C-alpha positions in Angstrom: -13.0 -103.3 18.4 -15.1 -106.1 17.3 -16.6 -105.9 13.6 -20.0 -106.6 12.4 -21.9 -105.9 8.9 -25.1 -105.1 10.7 -25.9 -104.5 14.3 -29.3 -104.5 15.6 -30.6 -103.2 18.9 -33.6 -104.8 20.1 -34.9 -108.2 20.1 -38.5 -108.0 19.8 -40.6 -109.6 17.0 -39.3 -106.9 14.5 -35.7 -106.9 15.9 -35.5 -111.0 15.5 -37.4 -111.2 12.2 -35.3 -108.3 10.6 -31.9 -110.7 11.6 -33.6 -113.9 10.2 -34.2 -112.4 6.7 -30.5 -110.4 6.7 -28.8 -113.6 8.2 -30.5 -115.7 4.8 -28.8 -113.0 2.8 -25.2 -113.9 1.7 -22.0 -112.9 3.2 -24.0 -110.5 5.8 -22.2 -110.6 9.5 -25.5 -109.9 11.7 -25.3 -109.4 15.3 -28.6 -108.7 17.3 -28.3 -107.1 21.1 -30.7 -107.4 23.9 -33.3 -109.6 25.9 -35.3 -111.7 23.5 -39.1 -110.7 23.9 -38.4 -108.4 27.2 -41.0 -105.7 26.6 -43.7 -108.7 26.2 -42.5 -110.3 29.4 -41.9 -107.2 31.9 -44.0 -105.1 30.7 -47.5 -106.2 29.8 -49.9 -108.2 32.5 -49.8 -111.7 33.0 -53.2 -113.2 31.9 -53.4 -111.1 28.8 -54.6 -111.9 25.5 -53.6 -110.5 22.1 -56.2 -108.5 20.4 -54.6 -109.3 17.1 -55.8 -112.6 15.5 -53.5 -115.4 14.9 -52.5 -114.5 11.2 -50.8 -111.1 12.4 -48.7 -112.5 15.3 -46.1 -114.6 13.2 -42.6 -113.1 13.6 -41.1 -113.3 9.8 -38.3 -115.5 8.3 -37.3 -115.6 4.7 -39.1 -119.3 4.2 -42.0 -119.1 6.3 -40.8 -121.8 8.1 -41.2 -120.5 11.9 -44.9 -119.7 12.6 -46.9 -120.2 15.2 -48.1 -123.5 13.9 -44.4 -124.6 13.5 -44.1 -123.8 17.1 -46.8 -125.9 18.0 -46.0 -128.5 16.0 -42.4 -128.4 17.2 -43.3 -127.7 21.3 -46.6 -129.4 21.5 -47.8 -126.2 23.0 -51.4 -125.7 22.1 -52.1 -122.2 19.9 -55.4 -120.8 20.6 -57.3 -117.7 20.0 -57.2 -114.8 21.3 -53.6 -115.8 22.2 -52.4 -115.3 25.7 -49.4 -113.1 26.1 -47.3 -116.2 28.1 -47.7 -118.5 25.0 -46.5 -115.4 22.2 -43.8 -114.8 24.7 -42.6 -118.1 24.3 -43.3 -118.4 20.6 -40.8 -115.4 20.3 -38.2 -117.3 22.3 -38.7 -120.4 20.4 -38.1 -118.5 17.1 -35.1 -116.7 18.6 -33.3 -120.1 19.4 -34.1 -121.1 15.4 -33.4 -117.8 13.7 -30.9 -116.5 16.5 -29.1 -118.8 18.3 -26.3 -116.3 19.0 -28.1 -113.4 20.5 -25.9 -111.2 22.4 -28.1 -110.4 25.6 -25.9 -107.4 26.8 -28.0 -103.7 26.3 -26.5 -101.6 24.1 -26.0 -98.3 26.2 -24.1 -96.3 23.5 -24.6 -95.7 19.7 -22.5 -93.2 18.0 -21.3 -92.2 14.7 -17.9 -93.9 13.7 -16.2 -93.3 10.1 -18.3 -94.8 7.7 -20.1 -96.7 10.6 -21.3 -96.8 13.5 -19.7 -97.6 17.1 -22.1 -99.3 19.9 -21.0 -99.5 23.7 -22.7 -102.5 25.4 -23.3 -101.9 28.9 -20.0 -103.8 30.1 -17.9 -101.2 28.2 -17.2 -103.4 25.4 -17.2 -101.8 22.0 -18.7 -103.1 18.7 -18.4 -101.3 15.0 -21.0 -101.9 12.3 -21.1 -100.6 9.2 -25.0 -100.5 9.5 -27.5 -100.3 12.5 -30.9 -101.3 12.8 -32.8 -100.0 15.7 -35.8 -102.3 16.9 -35.7 -101.0 20.7 -39.7 -101.3 21.0 -42.3 -98.9 22.6 -41.0 -98.8 26.2 -39.2 -95.1 26.3 -42.2 -93.9 24.6 -45.1 -94.2 27.2 -47.3 -91.3 27.6 -48.1 -89.7 31.0 -50.6 -86.8 31.0 -48.2 -83.7 32.5 -51.1 -83.1 35.1 -50.0 -86.4 36.4 -46.4 -86.4 36.5 -45.8 -85.3 39.8 -47.6 -88.0 41.8 -45.4 -90.7 43.2 -45.4 -94.3 41.4 -47.1 -96.1 44.5 -50.3 -93.5 43.6 -50.1 -93.6 39.5 -48.4 -95.4 37.2 -48.2 -96.3 33.6 -49.9 -99.6 32.7 -46.5 -100.6 31.1 -45.2 -100.6 34.5 -46.7 -103.8 35.6 -46.6 -106.9 34.9 -48.3 -108.7 37.7 -51.5 -107.0 38.7 -52.6 -109.6 41.4 -50.6 -106.8 43.9 -53.7 -104.3 43.5 -56.3 -106.8 44.8 -58.3 -105.3 47.5 -57.6 -102.2 46.3 -59.9 -99.2 44.4 -58.0 -98.4 41.2 -59.3 -95.7 38.7 -57.7 -96.8 34.9 -57.7 -93.7 32.8 -58.0 -95.1 28.8 -60.5 -96.4 26.1 -58.6 -98.5 24.3 -57.4 -102.6 24.7 -54.9 -101.8 27.0 -57.5 -99.9 29.3 -60.2 -102.1 29.3 -58.1 -105.8 29.5 -56.2 -104.3 32.6 -59.7 -103.4 34.1 -60.9 -106.6 33.3 -57.9 -108.3 34.7 -57.8 -106.3 38.0 -61.5 -106.8 38.6 -61.1 -110.7 38.2 -57.8 -110.4 40.8 -60.0 -108.6 43.5 -59.7 -105.2 42.9 -62.6 -102.5 42.8 -62.1 -101.3 39.3 -63.7 -97.7 37.5 -62.8 -97.0 34.2 -62.6 -93.0 32.8 -63.2 -92.3 29.4 -63.3 -88.8 27.5 -65.1 -90.2 24.9 -69.0 -90.1 24.9 -68.8 -94.2 24.4 -66.4 -97.1 24.2 -65.6 -98.9 20.9 -65.8 -102.6 20.7 -64.2 -104.4 17.6 -66.2 -107.0 15.2 -69.7 -105.2 16.3 -70.7 -107.3 13.1 -69.3 -110.7 13.6 -70.5 -112.4 10.4 -68.5 -109.5 8.3 -65.0 -111.5 9.9 -66.0 -115.4 10.4 -67.6 -115.4 7.1 -64.7 -115.7 4.7 -66.1 -114.6 1.5 -67.4 -111.5 3.0 -64.2 -111.3 5.5 -61.5 -111.5 2.8 -63.7 -108.7 0.9 -63.7 -106.4 3.7 -60.5 -107.5 5.6 -56.7 -108.0 5.3 -55.5 -110.8 7.8 -53.6 -108.2 10.0 -57.3 -107.1 10.6 -55.8 -103.5 11.7 -58.1 -101.1 10.4 -62.1 -100.6 9.6 -63.4 -102.3 6.8 -61.8 -101.7 3.2 -59.2 -100.0 5.1 -57.5 -102.5 6.5 -56.1 -103.6 3.1 -54.9 -100.7 2.4 -53.2 -100.5 6.0 -51.8 -104.0 5.1 -49.7 -102.6 1.8 -47.4 -99.9 3.4 -46.1 -99.2 0.1 -49.7 -98.3 -1.1 -50.4 -96.4 2.0 -46.9 -94.4 1.8 -47.7 -92.8 -1.4 -51.5 -91.4 -0.2 -51.0 -87.5 0.1 -50.1 -86.9 3.6 -52.9 -85.6 5.1 -54.8 -88.6 3.8 -52.2 -91.1 5.6 -52.6 -88.8 8.9 -56.5 -88.9 8.8 -56.4 -92.9 8.1 -53.8 -93.9 9.8 -55.7 -92.5 13.5 -58.8 -93.9 12.0 -57.0 -97.5 12.0 -56.0 -97.2 15.4 -58.9 -95.1 17.5 -59.5 -96.7 20.8 -61.1 -99.6 21.1 -61.4 -103.1 22.6 -61.6 -106.6 21.3 -65.3 -108.1 20.9 -64.2 -110.8 23.4 -63.3 -108.6 26.1 -66.7 -107.2 26.4 -68.6 -109.9 28.4 -65.5 -109.3 31.0 -66.1 -105.5 31.0 -69.7 -105.9 31.6 -69.7 -105.8 35.1 -67.1 -102.8 35.3 -68.3 -99.6 35.8 -67.3 -97.8 32.9 -67.7 -93.6 33.2 -67.6 -92.3 29.7 -67.5 -88.3 29.0 -65.6 -87.9 31.5 -62.0 -86.5 32.2 -59.7 -86.6 35.7 -58.8 -83.0 35.3 -56.4 -83.0 38.8 -55.2 -85.6 41.3 -54.0 -84.9 44.5 -52.6 -87.3 47.2 -54.3 -87.6 50.3 -52.1 -89.7 52.6 -52.2 -93.1 51.1 -54.7 -92.7 48.8 -55.9 -90.7 45.7 -58.2 -87.7 45.2 -59.2 -87.4 41.6 -61.4 -84.1 41.1 -63.4 -85.2 37.3 -64.9 -82.9 34.8 -68.6 -84.0 36.0 -67.3 -81.8 39.2 -67.4 -85.1 41.1 -64.5 -86.7 43.5 -63.1 -90.0 43.6 -61.1 -91.3 46.3 -58.5 -94.2 45.2 -55.6 -96.4 45.7 -54.1 -96.4 42.6 -54.6 -94.3 39.4 -53.2 -96.7 36.2 -52.9 -94.6 32.8 -53.5 -96.7 30.1 -52.5 -93.4 27.7 -50.5 -95.2 25.3 -47.5 -94.3 23.7 -45.9 -91.2 21.9 -43.1 -92.1 19.2 -40.1 -89.7 20.0 -36.6 -91.4 19.1 -34.9 -88.7 21.2 -36.3 -90.4 24.4 -34.2 -93.8 23.8 -31.0 -93.4 25.7 -28.5 -94.9 23.9 -28.9 -92.7 20.6 -26.2 -89.6 20.9 -27.4 -85.6 20.2 -25.0 -86.1 17.3 -27.0 -88.8 15.6 -30.2 -87.2 16.6 -29.1 -83.8 14.9 -28.6 -85.9 11.5 -31.6 -87.4 11.3 -34.8 -85.6 9.5 -37.2 -86.0 12.3 -40.9 -85.2 12.2 -42.7 -84.9 15.5 -40.6 -87.2 16.8 -40.3 -90.1 14.1 -37.6 -90.5 11.4 -38.1 -89.6 7.8 -37.1 -93.2 6.6 -36.6 -94.3 2.6 -38.3 -97.4 1.1 -35.3 -99.4 2.9 -36.4 -98.0 6.5 -33.3 -95.9 5.9 -32.7 -92.4 8.0 -31.3 -89.4 6.6 -28.3 -90.5 8.1 -26.6 -93.5 5.5 -26.8 -96.8 7.3 -29.1 -96.1 10.0 -32.3 -97.8 10.3 -35.5 -97.6 12.3 -38.2 -100.5 12.7 -41.6 -100.7 14.5 -43.9 -98.3 15.6 -40.7 -95.7 14.8 -41.5 -96.4 11.2 -45.0 -95.7 11.5 -45.2 -92.2 10.0 -43.3 -93.5 6.6 -45.2 -97.0 6.3 -48.6 -96.2 8.2 -49.6 -97.6 11.2 -49.0 -101.6 10.4 -45.7 -100.9 11.7 -46.8 -100.5 14.9 -48.3 -104.8 15.3 -46.4 -107.6 15.2 -48.0 -108.2 11.6 -45.5 -105.7 10.2 -42.5 -107.2 10.9 -43.0 -109.1 7.8 -42.9 -106.7 5.3 -40.3 -104.3 6.9 -38.3 -107.5 7.2 -38.1 -108.4 3.7 -38.2 -104.1 2.6 -35.2 -103.7 5.1 -33.0 -106.7 3.4 -33.9 -105.6 -0.3 -32.6 -102.2 0.8 -29.4 -102.9 2.6 -28.5 -105.7 -0.2 -29.4 -103.2 -2.8 -26.9 -100.4 -1.4 -24.2 -102.8 -0.1 
């Protein structure tokens, strides 16, 4: 059995950033398992642009030398805002080649307790033993599909993360469910690829970010109102950008402000692309039934639609029990709240040596953990915690 000090499960922005920081710590043998940037490459639509600003799209290394600007200088690839998905994915792979060149792309099939440490079983049966394990496995297992639609075949209804290529819907009639960036951008891309699109939104209106553009572009005002990651509304953005402050707020305040900071909204630059699309607000799909090769949708206004496909941009709900590699023994030993692990200041669970990064850390550290921008804070905090505890 091969051994290491720290095994990181997942090679997205959080896993790669944590590895970069931990590897700079003296004497730590850190191994990363998983295909780099795989969620971004396989589960987001081609043609997508990142909603986050460039300042909130860097992966993190201790010297801050592997930034988007460094990637641009080294590769010659132009960095533009909003940042195209393909460029961000390529940046992530470049970061990995610099910070974690010996990454092991094999999938981890099982993580279990083993004495004072953990045993990891890889997809080919090889086993590793680690003193600590960091779970940075992303949000794909948390894709949420409303229960009333789970009986529908994939050919007629699917979650937005199931598609990286939307051109398959060219010439089709597609209903998009949702009011956030994923729903609105998917609708725009579908229309631009030749689909007939209608968006259904439960809320009475669609929110658009940067409604007062000069708040963001006039720098003296922007610095006062918004932190660089630009997560949350004016003022709240600064609290969200300080997870150690956010986590000390009373729990009811955290819950209320956390929801407010990530409420469904579309980027301002997306608004003109959505203008030709029919967006029906204050409307829910209350039932969906197959009709041959099409889908019949019954709406809350008592009307009906017949479509070729229903795309569910219904978000993600964290529940770490949905990570298939975690054993029942481990899950039973972790204090959880509504699917989230309860974490200490070093992102460690109630099971010593087991840590979580990314969206599962949002209950403990706030909504910044749902965004790439949170990788900087998380990587530094987990490194301090591991070095402190040995």
